[in-house]
Backbone of each chain as ProteinMPNN parsed JSONL, in Angstrom:
{"seq_chain_A": "MIIRLQSEDFDPEREAQMLDVKGAGARVSFVGTVRDSARDRTITALEIEHYPQMTRAELARIGAAAQSRHNLQEVLIIHRHGRLACHERIVLVTVWSAHRAEAFAGCQAIVDALKTRAPFWKKEISPEGALWVPGQTPQDLG", "coords_chain_A": {"N_chain_A": [[25.098, 14.343, -2.345], [23.677, 11.583, -3.962], [21.351, 10.637, -6.349], [19.6, 8.222, -8.033], [17.443, 7.098, -10.58], [16.319, 4.271, -12.11], [15.858, 1.587, -14.522], [17.398, -0.641, -14.644], [19.282, -3.203, -12.836], [21.389, -2.964, -9.853], [24.606, -3.035, -8.209], [24.93, -3.296, -4.914], [27.206, -3.122, -3.15], [29.29, -2.355, -4.814], [28.328, 0.103, -5.74], [28.312, 1.577, -3.367], [30.999, 1.573, -2.716], [32.062, 3.088, -4.712], [31.775, 5.65, -3.974], [33.816, 7.802, -2.391], [34.02, 8.468, 0.719], [35.464, 10.498, 2.814], [36.607, 10.382, 6.151], [34.355, 9.305, 7.242], [32.982, 7.299, 9.769], [31.147, 5.367, 9.761], [29.071, 3.347, 7.739], [25.918, 2.68, 6.532], [23.694, 0.516, 4.901], [20.628, -0.045, 3.173], [18.837, -2.492, 1.476], [16.141, -3.04, -0.525], [13.965, -5.638, -1.609], [12.034, -7.528, -4.06], [9.279, -9.224, -2.835], [8.22, -12.712, -2.661], [5.693, -13.386, -2.002], [2.563, -11.997, -0.925], [-0.018, -10.81, 1.114], [-1.268, -13.38, 1.186], [-0.998, -14.226, -1.446], [0.747, -15.566, -4.262], [3.501, -13.963, -5.602], [4.642, -13.052, -8.748], [5.891, -11.047, -10.106], [6.702, -7.527, -9.995], [5.339, -4.432, -10.866], [6.578, -1.28, -11.193], [5.572, 1.951, -11.071], [6.221, 5.427, -11.589], [6.486, 8.998, -10.898], [8.33, 10.762, -12.701], [9.643, 13.455, -12.639], [8.795, 14.487, -10.183], [9.529, 12.456, -8.45], [12.307, 12.563, -8.441], [12.699, 15.132, -7.346], [11.442, 14.825, -4.864], [12.894, 12.748, -3.656], [15.294, 14.068, -3.38], [14.571, 16.019, -1.522], [13.883, 14.381, 0.66], [16.333, 13.109, 1.151], [17.959, 15.333, 1.751], [16.746, 16.308, 4.064], [17.169, 14.22, 5.877], [19.916, 14.175, 5.873], [20.608, 16.597, 7.063], [19.291, 16.43, 9.544], [20.308, 14.111, 10.734], [22.968, 14.379, 10.589], [24.475, 13.407, 8.39], [27.152, 12.458, 6.28], [27.189, 11.746, 3.644], [24.81, 10.739, 1.152], [23.254, 8.165, -0.622], [20.915, 7.237, -2.962], [19.293, 4.806, -4.774], [16.737, 3.944, -6.887], [14.664, 1.608, -8.423], [12.535, 1.239, -11.368], [9.749, 0.103, -13.401], [9.283, -3.261, -14.693], [9.838, -5.802, -12.388], [11.198, -8.903, -11.442], [10.381, -11.446, -8.942], [12.349, -11.397, -5.989], [14.215, -9.689, -7.04], [16.331, -6.756, -6.708], [15.022, -3.686, -5.466], [15.481, -1.148, -4.32], [18.149, 0.909, -3.129], [19.514, 2.319, -0.284], [22.077, 4.117, 0.968], [24.018, 5.431, 3.556], [26.43, 7.663, 4.999], [28.226, 8.447, 7.943], [29.767, 10.031, 10.83], [29.472, 8.475, 13.094], [27.958, 5.356, 14.255], [25.288, 5.45, 15.268], [24.028, 7.683, 14.133], [24.153, 6.978, 11.462], [22.574, 4.614, 11.31], [20.08, 5.682, 12.15], [19.652, 7.699, 10.257], [19.536, 6.283, 7.837], [17.283, 4.706, 8.271], [15.345, 6.723, 8.509], [15.247, 7.749, 5.918], [14.382, 5.51, 4.433], [11.871, 5.09, 5.627], [10.6, 7.484, 4.889], [10.527, 7.2, 2.133], [8.486, 5.372, 1.848], [6.179, 6.809, 2.436], [6.214, 9.257, 1.12], [7.511, 9.332, -1.403], [6.758, 9.401, -4.838], [5.946, 6.632, -5.94], [4.361, 3.754, -7.287], [3.201, 0.485, -6.779], [2.467, -2.457, -8.548], [1.345, -5.605, -7.951], [2.005, -8.609, -9.549], [0.408, -11.597, -10.035], [-0.459, -15.135, -10.346], [-3.212, -15.068, -10.103], [-3.941, -12.623, -11.013], [-3.512, -9.003, -11.368], [-2.707, -6.606, -8.877], [-2.916, -3.429, -7.317], [-0.598, -2.307, -4.9], [-1.613, -1.409, -1.676], [-1.147, 1.939, -0.802], [0.654, 4.518, 1.06], [0.054, 7.502, 2.978], [1.41, 10.777, 3.073], [2.401, 11.77, 6.31], [2.036, 14.364, 7.229], [-0.001, 15.282, 5.722], [-2.231, 14.185, 6.635]], "CA_chain_A": [[23.998, 13.389, -2.405], [23.499, 11.005, -5.286], [20.034, 10.026, -6.512], [19.456, 7.634, -9.378], [16.221, 6.355, -10.898], [16.736, 3.463, -13.258], [15.152, 0.308, -14.656], [18.345, -1.755, -14.524], [19.74, -3.618, -11.511], [22.612, -2.316, -9.35], [25.396, -3.842, -7.275], [24.955, -2.401, -3.742], [28.545, -2.91, -2.59], [30.075, -1.59, -5.786], [27.809, 1.479, -5.75], [28.747, 2.25, -2.139], [32.457, 1.747, -2.729], [32.461, 4.097, -5.699], [31.794, 6.951, -3.302], [34.932, 7.857, -1.452], [33.607, 9.416, 1.749], [36.581, 10.593, 3.757], [36.281, 10.776, 7.514], [33.168, 8.629, 7.753], [33.278, 6.146, 10.604], [30.072, 4.389, 9.634], [28.27, 3.294, 6.508], [24.776, 1.768, 6.681], [22.953, 0.342, 3.652], [19.389, -0.818, 3.136], [18.463, -2.965, 0.138], [14.781, -3.586, -0.575], [13.808, -6.582, -2.725], [10.651, -7.932, -4.378], [8.888, -10.438, -2.107], [7.577, -13.701, -3.538], [4.282, -13.533, -1.633], [2.005, -10.868, -0.182], [-1.462, -10.955, 1.352], [-1.676, -14.753, 0.836], [-0.922, -14.488, -2.888], [2.09, -15.758, -4.8], [3.846, -12.838, -6.474], [5.634, -13.431, -9.76], [6.63, -9.846, -10.52], [6.21, -6.243, -9.487], [5.483, -3.329, -11.826], [6.725, -0.036, -10.424], [5.331, 3.187, -11.836], [6.557, 6.609, -10.778], [6.255, 10.334, -11.477], [9.782, 11.0, -12.747], [10.153, 14.753, -12.158], [8.525, 14.649, -8.75], [10.306, 11.47, -7.702], [13.661, 13.099, -8.286], [12.642, 16.265, -6.408], [11.047, 14.349, -3.534], [14.025, 12.014, -3.086], [16.293, 15.072, -2.979], [14.082, 16.632, -0.273], [13.985, 13.365, 1.712], [17.758, 12.929, 1.439], [18.505, 16.544, 2.384], [16.198, 16.402, 5.424], [17.865, 13.228, 6.713], [21.323, 14.572, 5.94], [20.809, 17.656, 8.049], [18.785, 16.013, 10.86], [21.107, 13.03, 11.328], [24.387, 14.679, 10.444], [25.053, 12.441, 7.454], [28.178, 13.052, 5.42], [26.83, 11.486, 2.247], [23.594, 9.94, 0.977], [23.089, 7.564, -1.951], [19.611, 6.557, -3.124], [19.02, 4.275, -6.116], [15.411, 3.302, -6.882], [14.334, 1.089, -9.751], [11.143, 1.29, -11.818], [9.499, -0.864, -14.468], [8.871, -4.601, -14.245], [10.894, -6.502, -11.637], [10.816, -10.262, -11.032], [10.53, -11.573, -7.497], [13.7, -11.45, -5.415], [15.117, -8.655, -7.592], [16.512, -5.563, -5.869], [14.201, -2.518, -5.834], [15.996, 0.141, -3.842], [19.346, 0.965, -2.284], [19.779, 3.563, 0.45], [23.329, 4.025, 1.724], [24.386, 6.712, 4.185], [27.717, 7.694, 5.699], [28.306, 9.448, 9.013], [30.929, 9.836, 11.69], [29.206, 7.431, 14.094], [26.951, 4.394, 13.806], [23.899, 5.774, 15.641], [23.505, 8.612, 13.133], [24.002, 6.267, 10.188], [21.38, 3.761, 11.408], [18.873, 6.517, 12.221], [19.493, 8.424, 8.989], [19.122, 5.328, 6.811], [15.891, 4.349, 8.544], [14.486, 7.883, 8.224], [15.074, 7.847, 4.464], [13.547, 4.388, 3.971], [10.505, 5.368, 6.081], [10.034, 8.579, 4.092], [10.247, 6.661, 0.791], [7.198, 4.668, 1.893], [5.023, 7.694, 2.583], [6.308, 10.519, 0.373], [8.069, 9.241, -2.76], [5.656, 9.012, -5.721], [6.053, 5.334, -6.622], [3.192, 2.882, -7.079], [3.596, -0.887, -7.13], [1.405, -3.387, -8.91], [1.797, -6.987, -7.779], [1.532, -9.518, -10.587], [0.335, -12.96, -9.513], [-1.236, -15.977, -11.252], [-4.646, -14.722, -10.017], [-4.187, -11.304, -11.59], [-2.655, -7.905, -10.916], [-3.329, -5.77, -7.839], [-2.096, -2.328, -6.802], [-0.251, -2.39, -3.481], [-2.158, -0.242, -0.957], [-0.054, 2.858, -0.505], [0.598, 5.294, 2.3], [-0.179, 8.931, 2.813], [2.351, 11.572, 3.875], [1.782, 11.999, 7.607], [1.648, 15.761, 7.464], [-1.186, 15.605, 4.934], [-3.369, 13.538, 7.29]], "C_chain_A": [[23.85, 12.895, -3.845], [22.154, 10.297, -5.337], [19.95, 9.478, -7.923], [18.138, 6.88, -9.478], [16.531, 5.57, -12.146], [15.915, 2.187, -13.321], [16.113, -0.858, -14.413], [18.775, -2.003, -13.069], [21.015, -2.843, -11.12], [23.318, -3.285, -8.422], [25.605, -2.984, -6.022], [26.368, -2.103, -3.231], [29.397, -2.059, -3.523], [29.635, -0.119, -5.805], [28.331, 2.24, -4.529], [30.247, 2.513, -2.165], [32.913, 2.811, -3.715], [32.49, 5.5, -5.101], [32.887, 6.931, -2.248], [34.609, 8.912, -0.394], [34.666, 9.443, 2.841], [36.079, 11.009, 5.144], [35.05, 10.108, 8.069], [33.59, 7.433, 8.599], [32.24, 5.052, 10.458], [29.418, 4.487, 8.265], [27.169, 2.277, 6.741], [24.024, 1.723, 5.354], [21.667, -0.432, 3.898], [19.14, -1.217, 1.697], [17.071, -3.571, 0.236], [14.646, -4.491, -1.784], [12.331, -6.944, -2.912], [10.34, -9.234, -3.634], [8.197, -11.423, -3.049], [6.148, -14.016, -3.104], [3.85, -12.307, -0.852], [0.509, -11.089, -0.068], [-1.991, -12.293, 0.832], [-1.704, -15.024, -0.664], [0.534, -14.701, -3.277], [2.367, -14.624, -5.784], [4.904, -13.294, -7.48], [6.472, -12.228, -10.208], [5.973, -8.614, -9.916], [6.394, -5.211, -10.607], [5.502, -2.032, -11.028], [6.592, 1.158, -11.373], [5.787, 4.353, -10.967], [6.325, 7.878, -11.574], [7.648, 10.968, -11.564], [10.258, 12.346, -12.184], [9.953, 14.907, -10.653], [9.344, 13.661, -7.928], [11.692, 12.015, -7.409], [13.681, 14.214, -7.237], [12.352, 15.78, -4.988], [12.196, 13.576, -2.878], [15.108, 12.986, -2.622], [15.871, 15.737, -1.669], [14.242, 15.655, 0.9], [15.45, 13.197, 2.14], [18.333, 14.117, 2.179], [18.014, 16.664, 3.827], [16.939, 15.435, 6.356], [19.324, 13.628, 6.914], [21.513, 15.617, 7.035], [20.368, 17.192, 9.443], [19.712, 14.998, 11.523], [22.609, 13.206, 11.083], [25.099, 13.686, 9.516], [26.067, 13.136, 6.559], [27.857, 12.843, 3.945], [25.601, 10.584, 2.216], [23.553, 9.441, -0.462], [21.733, 6.87, -1.989], [19.496, 6.098, -4.577], [17.671, 3.567, -6.045], [15.091, 2.856, -8.299], [12.848, 1.28, -10.068], [10.995, 0.323, -12.979], [9.128, -2.218, -13.89], [10.045, -5.337, -13.616], [10.382, -7.884, -11.244], [10.996, -10.411, -9.529], [11.978, -11.873, -7.14], [14.654, -10.419, -6.031], [15.213, -7.482, -6.611], [15.639, -4.418, -6.4], [14.936, -1.22, -5.518], [17.265, -0.063, -3.021], [19.389, 2.333, -1.611], [21.057, 3.335, 1.238], [23.656, 5.402, 2.276], [25.714, 6.553, 4.914], [27.644, 8.764, 6.796], [29.528, 9.152, 9.864], [30.723, 8.643, 12.611], [28.017, 6.575, 13.693], [25.52, 4.815, 14.1], [23.268, 6.697, 14.593], [23.244, 7.899, 11.813], [22.765, 5.366, 10.208], [20.111, 4.614, 11.343], [18.607, 7.21, 10.891], [18.997, 7.503, 7.884], [17.655, 4.962, 7.015], [14.943, 5.5, 8.206], [14.227, 7.996, 6.722], [14.15, 6.738, 3.963], [12.09, 4.62, 4.391], [9.848, 6.448, 5.223], [9.723, 8.116, 2.666], [8.854, 6.054, 0.742], [6.016, 5.626, 1.86], [5.049, 8.916, 1.669], [6.742, 10.381, -1.086], [7.009, 8.694, -3.724], [5.962, 7.79, -6.598], [4.773, 4.568, -6.331], [3.569, 1.505, -7.595], [2.363, -1.703, -7.471], [1.975, -4.791, -8.806], [1.155, -7.867, -8.838], [1.547, -10.93, -9.995], [-0.486, -13.801, -10.486], [-2.726, -15.621, -11.23], [-4.963, -13.364, -10.628], [-3.276, -10.252, -10.986], [-3.415, -7.037, -9.916], [-2.383, -4.642, -7.44], [-1.829, -2.55, -5.314], [-0.864, -1.181, -2.781], [-1.014, 0.672, -0.516], [-0.236, 3.571, 0.815], [0.505, 6.775, 1.975], [0.857, 9.7, 3.62], [1.687, 11.981, 5.188], [1.306, 13.438, 7.793], [0.453, 16.173, 6.603], [-2.417, 14.906, 5.507], [-3.726, 12.217, 6.656]], "O_chain_A": [[23.89, 13.67, -4.8], [21.847, 9.463, -4.484], [20.201, 10.194, -8.893], [17.768, 6.123, -8.58], [16.965, 6.143, -13.146], [15.347, 1.75, -12.32], [15.685, -1.942, -14.018], [18.648, -1.135, -12.205], [21.627, -2.166, -11.945], [22.717, -4.231, -7.913], [26.384, -2.032, -6.063], [26.685, -0.956, -2.916], [30.126, -1.167, -3.088], [30.467, 0.786, -5.878], [28.74, 3.396, -4.636], [30.711, 3.551, -1.693], [34.002, 3.369, -3.584], [33.127, 6.41, -5.63], [32.859, 6.119, -1.323], [34.886, 10.096, -0.582], [34.753, 8.54, 3.674], [35.225, 11.887, 5.269], [34.715, 10.304, 9.237], [34.45, 6.65, 8.196], [32.418, 3.944, 10.963], [29.24, 5.574, 7.716], [27.446, 1.135, 7.107], [23.75, 2.762, 4.753], [21.62, -1.349, 4.718], [19.22, -0.383, 0.795], [16.852, -4.512, 0.999], [15.144, -4.169, -2.863], [11.498, -6.698, -2.039], [11.053, -10.226, -3.787], [7.662, -11.038, -4.089], [5.463, -14.811, -3.747], [4.664, -11.655, -0.198], [-0.149, -11.5, -1.024], [-3.007, -12.35, 0.14], [-2.37, -15.96, -1.107], [1.439, -14.099, -2.699], [1.569, -14.359, -6.684], [5.933, -13.853, -7.1], [7.617, -12.381, -10.634], [4.855, -8.659, -9.403], [7.46, -5.125, -11.217], [4.567, -1.726, -10.288], [7.365, 1.342, -12.312], [5.741, 4.268, -9.74], [6.01, 7.839, -12.764], [8.095, 11.628, -10.626], [11.165, 12.384, -11.352], [10.832, 15.395, -9.943], [9.801, 13.99, -6.833], [12.185, 11.94, -6.284], [14.546, 14.249, -6.362], [12.947, 16.266, -4.026], [12.444, 13.73, -1.682], [15.759, 12.761, -1.602], [16.709, 15.992, -0.803], [14.674, 16.039, 1.986], [15.761, 13.151, 3.331], [19.104, 13.95, 3.124], [18.768, 17.073, 4.71], [17.29, 15.79, 7.481], [19.889, 13.441, 7.992], [22.45, 15.538, 7.83], [21.018, 17.534, 10.431], [19.884, 15.022, 12.742], [23.407, 12.304, 11.336], [26.185, 13.196, 9.826], [25.857, 14.272, 6.133], [28.211, 13.666, 3.101], [25.377, 9.779, 3.119], [23.789, 10.201, -1.401], [21.438, 6.019, -1.149], [19.59, 6.909, -5.499], [17.489, 2.675, -5.216], [15.229, 3.623, -9.253], [12.021, 1.457, -9.174], [11.982, -0.213, -13.484], [8.708, -2.315, -12.737], [11.106, -5.481, -14.224], [9.255, -8.017, -10.767], [11.682, -9.603, -8.903], [12.714, -12.512, -7.893], [15.792, -10.293, -5.578], [14.315, -7.246, -5.803], [15.53, -4.207, -7.608], [15.001, -0.311, -6.345], [17.428, -1.064, -2.322], [19.311, 3.369, -2.272], [21.11, 2.447, 2.089], [23.584, 6.406, 1.568], [26.071, 5.47, 5.377], [27.076, 9.838, 6.599], [30.231, 8.164, 9.653], [31.657, 7.889, 12.885], [27.174, 6.994, 12.9], [24.626, 4.574, 13.289], [22.112, 6.512, 14.213], [22.256, 8.168, 11.13], [21.995, 5.347, 9.248], [19.188, 4.315, 10.585], [17.46, 7.297, 10.451], [18.142, 7.887, 7.087], [16.879, 4.913, 6.061], [13.856, 5.273, 7.674], [13.111, 8.306, 6.305], [13.246, 6.988, 3.166], [11.175, 4.376, 3.605], [8.673, 6.337, 4.873], [8.761, 8.586, 2.059], [8.133, 6.189, -0.246], [4.963, 5.292, 1.316], [4.013, 9.549, 1.463], [6.386, 11.216, -1.919], [6.424, 7.643, -3.464], [6.199, 7.897, -7.802], [4.176, 4.714, -5.264], [4.157, 1.353, -8.666], [1.349, -1.648, -6.775], [2.95, -5.133, -9.475], [-0.064, -7.877, -9.008], [2.579, -11.397, -9.513], [-1.145, -13.247, -11.366], [-3.43, -15.841, -12.216], [-6.131, -12.995, -10.745], [-2.384, -10.561, -10.196], [-4.604, -6.768, -10.084], [-1.188, -4.869, -7.248], [-2.727, -2.933, -4.565], [-0.67, -0.049, -3.224], [-0.034, 0.216, 0.073], [-1.15, 3.275, 1.585], [0.824, 7.227, 0.876], [1.158, 9.314, 4.749], [0.56, 12.474, 5.194], [0.289, 13.686, 8.441], [-0.051, 17.288, 6.738], [-3.511, 15.01, 4.953], [-4.663, 11.553, 7.098]]}, "seq_chain_B": "MITVRCFAAVREILGWDTRELAPTDAPRRASDVLSALAGPRAADLPKPLLVAINCEHASLASLVRDGDEVAFFPPVSGG", "coords_chain_B": {"N_chain_B": [[-1.811, 27.778, -19.517], [-2.942, 24.952, -17.625], [-1.34, 22.076, -16.636], [-2.348, 18.794, -16.298], [-1.836, 15.815, -14.619], [-2.091, 12.262, -14.172], [-1.71, 9.276, -12.214], [-1.0, 5.746, -11.829], [-3.597, 3.88, -10.258], [-5.423, 5.945, -10.538], [-4.955, 6.964, -13.085], [-5.659, 4.691, -14.556], [-8.409, 4.487, -13.995], [-9.458, 6.923, -14.91], [-8.59, 6.875, -17.515], [-6.712, 8.344, -18.927], [-3.47, 10.027, -19.087], [-2.359, 12.571, -19.208], [-3.541, 15.886, -19.393], [-4.509, 19.09, -20.7], [-5.58, 22.174, -19.347], [-7.498, 25.058, -19.731], [-6.769, 28.144, -18.124], [-8.803, 29.876, -15.658], [-10.471, 33.01, -14.903], [-11.215, 33.324, -12.253], [-9.835, 32.219, -9.107], [-8.782, 28.821, -8.769], [-9.22, 25.722, -7.166], [-7.401, 22.642, -6.528], [-9.273, 20.604, -6.331], [-11.344, 21.62, -7.909], [-10.182, 21.529, -10.417], [-9.93, 18.812, -10.753], [-12.649, 18.039, -10.771], [-13.48, 19.296, -13.101], [-12.206, 17.808, -15.061], [-12.521, 15.085, -14.485], [-15.202, 14.555, -14.14], [-18.132, 12.585, -13.61], [-16.68, 10.321, -12.98], [-14.997, 10.897, -10.952], [-15.991, 10.046, -8.549], [-15.29, 7.409, -8.432], [-12.643, 7.301, -7.832], [-9.592, 6.437, -6.015], [-9.476, 6.653, -2.423], [-7.679, 7.948, 0.36], [-7.23, 10.595, -1.999], [-4.279, 11.683, -3.428], [-2.472, 14.758, -3.986], [-0.316, 16.667, -6.031], [1.387, 19.703, -6.595], [3.264, 21.259, -8.969], [5.261, 19.333, -8.558], [5.403, 19.059, -5.787], [4.081, 17.847, -2.705], [0.662, 18.515, -2.141], [-2.702, 19.65, -1.534], [-6.221, 18.829, -2.017], [-7.444, 21.201, -1.602], [-5.628, 23.091, -2.311], [-4.553, 26.026, -4.096], [-4.543, 26.488, -7.618], [-2.567, 27.727, -10.21], [-2.2, 29.526, -13.341], [-0.041, 27.889, -15.579], [0.827, 26.04, -13.79], [1.631, 22.623, -12.86], [-0.447, 20.057, -12.12], [-0.928, 17.139, -10.238], [-2.621, 14.042, -9.767], [-2.969, 11.279, -7.651], [-2.912, 7.904, -6.197], [-2.367, 6.952, -2.695], [1.114, 6.52, -1.925], [3.754, 4.084, -2.594], [6.644, 3.714, -2.157], [10.081, 2.478, -2.031]], "CA_chain_B": [[-2.492, 26.498, -19.391], [-2.639, 24.11, -16.464], [-1.103, 20.694, -17.05], [-2.894, 17.868, -15.293], [-1.324, 14.462, -14.828], [-2.546, 11.307, -13.169], [-0.833, 8.11, -12.133], [-1.4, 4.466, -11.219], [-5.021, 3.542, -10.353], [-6.161, 7.13, -11.004], [-4.78, 6.959, -14.543], [-6.448, 3.584, -15.122], [-9.85, 4.762, -13.857], [-9.84, 8.051, -15.779], [-8.306, 6.509, -18.906], [-5.733, 9.235, -19.566], [-2.386, 10.368, -18.15], [-2.031, 14.007, -19.221], [-4.508, 16.779, -20.047], [-4.271, 20.525, -20.521], [-6.817, 22.857, -18.968], [-7.337, 26.507, -19.842], [-6.975, 28.805, -16.829], [-10.003, 30.724, -15.548], [-10.184, 34.281, -14.215], [-11.361, 33.108, -10.805], [-8.9, 31.223, -8.59], [-9.335, 27.48, -8.808], [-8.541, 24.769, -6.297], [-7.112, 21.36, -7.178], [-10.522, 19.837, -6.417], [-12.105, 22.131, -9.06], [-9.505, 21.022, -11.619], [-10.301, 17.399, -10.865], [-14.062, 17.952, -11.172], [-13.605, 19.727, -14.497], [-11.672, 16.806, -15.984], [-12.912, 13.703, -14.181], [-16.647, 14.416, -14.226], [-18.722, 11.634, -12.656], [-15.72, 9.275, -12.608], [-14.295, 11.332, -9.737], [-16.518, 9.273, -7.425], [-14.664, 6.074, -8.438], [-11.197, 7.406, -7.583], [-9.186, 5.942, -4.697], [-9.46, 7.632, -1.321], [-7.571, 9.364, 0.003], [-6.587, 10.931, -3.264], [-3.184, 12.62, -3.15], [-2.318, 15.828, -4.956], [0.957, 17.4, -6.05], [1.415, 20.86, -7.482], [4.654, 21.522, -9.363], [6.114, 18.279, -7.994], [5.439, 19.061, -4.324], [2.816, 17.409, -2.122], [-0.289, 19.6, -1.884], [-3.975, 19.032, -1.134], [-7.325, 19.161, -2.927], [-7.839, 22.593, -1.352], [-4.565, 24.011, -2.74], [-4.874, 26.847, -5.259], [-3.805, 26.167, -8.841], [-2.407, 28.934, -11.028], [-1.822, 29.319, -14.743], [1.344, 27.432, -15.711], [1.116, 24.971, -12.823], [1.389, 21.218, -13.188], [-1.162, 19.422, -11.009], [-0.981, 15.682, -10.409], [-3.515, 13.301, -8.867], [-2.517, 9.887, -7.573], [-3.262, 7.215, -4.956], [-1.272, 6.889, -1.719], [2.331, 6.036, -2.593], [4.39, 2.896, -1.99], [8.057, 3.646, -2.554], [10.984, 1.677, -1.217]], "C_chain_B": [[-2.077, 25.809, -18.089], [-2.448, 22.691, -16.994], [-1.568, 19.775, -15.941], [-2.406, 16.462, -15.615], [-1.92, 13.522, -13.799], [-1.782, 9.992, -13.317], [-1.548, 6.912, -11.518], [-2.914, 4.244, -11.363], [-5.851, 4.731, -10.847], [-6.109, 7.212, -12.528], [-5.653, 5.871, -15.178], [-7.945, 3.879, -15.084], [-10.279, 5.875, -14.812], [-9.551, 7.767, -17.254], [-7.395, 7.471, -19.645], [-4.632, 9.577, -18.574], [-2.045, 11.85, -18.131], [-3.134, 14.774, -19.949], [-4.068, 18.215, -19.805], [-5.612, 21.177, -20.216], [-6.569, 24.36, -19.051], [-7.579, 27.15, -18.474], [-8.271, 29.631, -16.84], [-9.614, 32.01, -14.823], [-10.229, 34.092, -12.703], [-10.35, 32.071, -10.344], [-9.567, 29.851, -8.529], [-8.529, 26.571, -7.885], [-8.303, 23.471, -7.061], [-8.38, 20.531, -7.332], [-11.379, 20.305, -7.597], [-11.516, 21.602, -10.37], [-9.911, 19.569, -11.848], [-11.743, 17.263, -11.348], [-14.223, 18.283, -12.648], [-13.185, 18.617, -15.466], [-12.197, 15.396, -15.738], [-14.41, 13.499, -14.331], [-17.142, 13.398, -13.214], [-17.75, 10.544, -12.206], [-14.943, 9.637, -11.34], [-14.73, 10.498, -8.539], [-15.839, 7.903, -7.318], [-13.195, 6.109, -8.013], [-10.839, 6.941, -6.176], [-9.193, 7.062, -3.654], [-8.503, 7.116, -0.25], [-6.872, 9.534, -1.338], [-5.491, 11.957, -2.955], [-3.012, 13.586, -4.312], [-0.894, 16.372, -4.884], [0.802, 18.591, -6.981], [2.878, 21.218, -7.711], [5.621, 20.605, -8.603], [6.312, 18.376, -6.486], [4.084, 18.623, -3.8], [1.951, 18.622, -1.794], [-1.587, 18.936, -1.426], [-5.047, 19.445, -2.126], [-7.755, 20.616, -2.763], [-6.797, 23.596, -1.858], [-4.975, 24.759, -4.008], [-3.958, 26.501, -6.435], [-3.765, 27.417, -9.719], [-2.031, 28.568, -12.455], [-0.343, 28.918, -14.811], [1.697, 26.301, -14.755], [0.936, 23.589, -13.449], [0.757, 20.573, -11.957], [-1.195, 17.926, -11.273], [-1.89, 15.074, -9.357], [-3.064, 11.853, -8.857], [-2.942, 9.25, -6.252], [-2.123, 7.345, -3.953], [-0.081, 6.127, -2.301], [2.894, 4.798, -1.89], [5.821, 2.741, -2.509], [8.842, 2.703, -1.656], [10.816, 0.187, -1.446]], "O_chain_B": [[-1.004, 26.062, -17.541], [-3.299, 22.171, -17.716], [-1.217, 19.965, -14.777], [-2.547, 15.983, -16.74], [-2.223, 13.934, -12.679], [-1.283, 9.652, -14.39], [-2.541, 7.041, -10.802], [-3.46, 4.399, -12.455], [-6.874, 4.538, -11.505], [-7.117, 7.5, -13.174], [-6.301, 6.097, -16.2], [-8.667, 3.56, -16.028], [-11.33, 5.787, -15.446], [-10.185, 8.344, -18.138], [-7.313, 7.419, -20.872], [-4.818, 9.44, -17.365], [-1.499, 12.343, -17.144], [-3.6, 14.345, -21.005], [-3.357, 18.517, -18.847], [-6.646, 20.783, -20.755], [-5.582, 24.875, -18.525], [-8.489, 26.747, -17.75], [-8.761, 30.027, -17.897], [-8.552, 32.085, -14.204], [-9.396, 34.624, -11.97], [-10.03, 31.144, -11.088], [-10.765, 29.741, -8.268], [-7.302, 26.65, -7.836], [-8.914, 23.227, -8.101], [-8.555, 19.836, -8.333], [-12.065, 19.495, -8.222], [-12.245, 21.27, -11.305], [-10.194, 19.151, -12.971], [-12.026, 16.46, -12.237], [-14.996, 17.642, -13.36], [-13.741, 18.499, -16.558], [-12.306, 14.601, -16.672], [-14.853, 12.387, -14.619], [-16.641, 13.34, -12.091], [-17.964, 9.911, -11.172], [-14.309, 8.776, -10.729], [-13.943, 10.264, -7.621], [-15.814, 7.305, -6.243], [-12.572, 5.059, -7.853], [-11.654, 7.028, -5.257], [-8.954, 8.232, -3.954], [-8.518, 5.917, 0.028], [-6.039, 8.722, -1.741], [-5.744, 12.97, -2.304], [-3.354, 13.284, -5.455], [-0.336, 16.519, -3.796], [0.161, 18.495, -8.028], [3.631, 21.45, -6.765], [6.648, 21.043, -8.084], [7.282, 17.835, -5.956], [3.051, 18.976, -4.371], [2.427, 19.617, -1.249], [-1.574, 17.788, -0.981], [-4.818, 20.306, -2.975], [-8.355, 21.198, -3.666], [-7.038, 24.803, -1.843], [-5.651, 24.209, -4.878], [-2.764, 26.255, -6.264], [-4.783, 28.073, -9.943], [-1.602, 27.449, -12.736], [0.502, 29.542, -14.169], [2.748, 25.674, -14.892], [0.202, 23.412, -14.421], [1.357, 20.548, -10.883], [-1.458, 17.493, -12.394], [-1.929, 15.523, -8.211], [-2.806, 11.263, -9.906], [-3.29, 9.951, -5.302], [-1.034, 7.795, -4.308], [-0.259, 5.193, -3.083], [2.551, 4.508, -0.743], [6.156, 1.777, -3.197], [8.332, 2.2, -0.655], [11.514, -0.615, -0.826]]}, "name": "protein", "num_of_chains": 2, "seq": "MIIRLQSEDFDPEREAQMLDVKGAGARVSFVGTVRDSARDRTITALEIEHYPQMTRAELARIGAAAQSRHNLQEVLIIHRHGRLACHERIVLVTVWSAHRAEAFAGCQAIVDALKTRAPFWKKEISPEGALWVPGQTPQDLGMITVRCFAAVREILGWDTRELAPTDAPRRASDVLSALAGPRAADLPKPLLVAINCEHASLASLVRDGDEVAFFPPVSGG"}
């Protein structure tokens, strides 16, 4: 499993190809990008704050859980932080498995868990001002 | 010592990101740690307020021990 937290952009295809996963019959990738509008406001940029030590640990837990539950052969998660302009890439999740169903399910499980468990907070910057994006709560904490 | 960290809107409301707190003889819950440091501003914090102890999700009722790192933050929005 490879987990990277970085401020700089990444090339999704190049990152995935750098991992030579032998025997995988399927590779599924998700790329999240900064939207240019939200809640009827024009968004010019996104500021992403995170809790570095916990982010790393939590992403490792999320990746390991999906790997074992969905029989994934390899997991790659790259998440950016800092100030991102609209349309920039935020996150890459790529998973490899023997068959497509496991790869689709495993990738979705990781992306869903990022939303509720990974300690990132987004502030939307718009001409009207800056607003924190309402976050989500881990389901098992109520 | 107990290290206390806060993030995002919690950091902005409290006006600090890291504090140290001397341990007490009696066991203390995360909610007690927050009360000791946030004072009346605790009422202004986002709800629900999330808690992590030593980089794992916990709750306001979780016990905090000497040497622990406790963090308070709003609901998360990764991905």
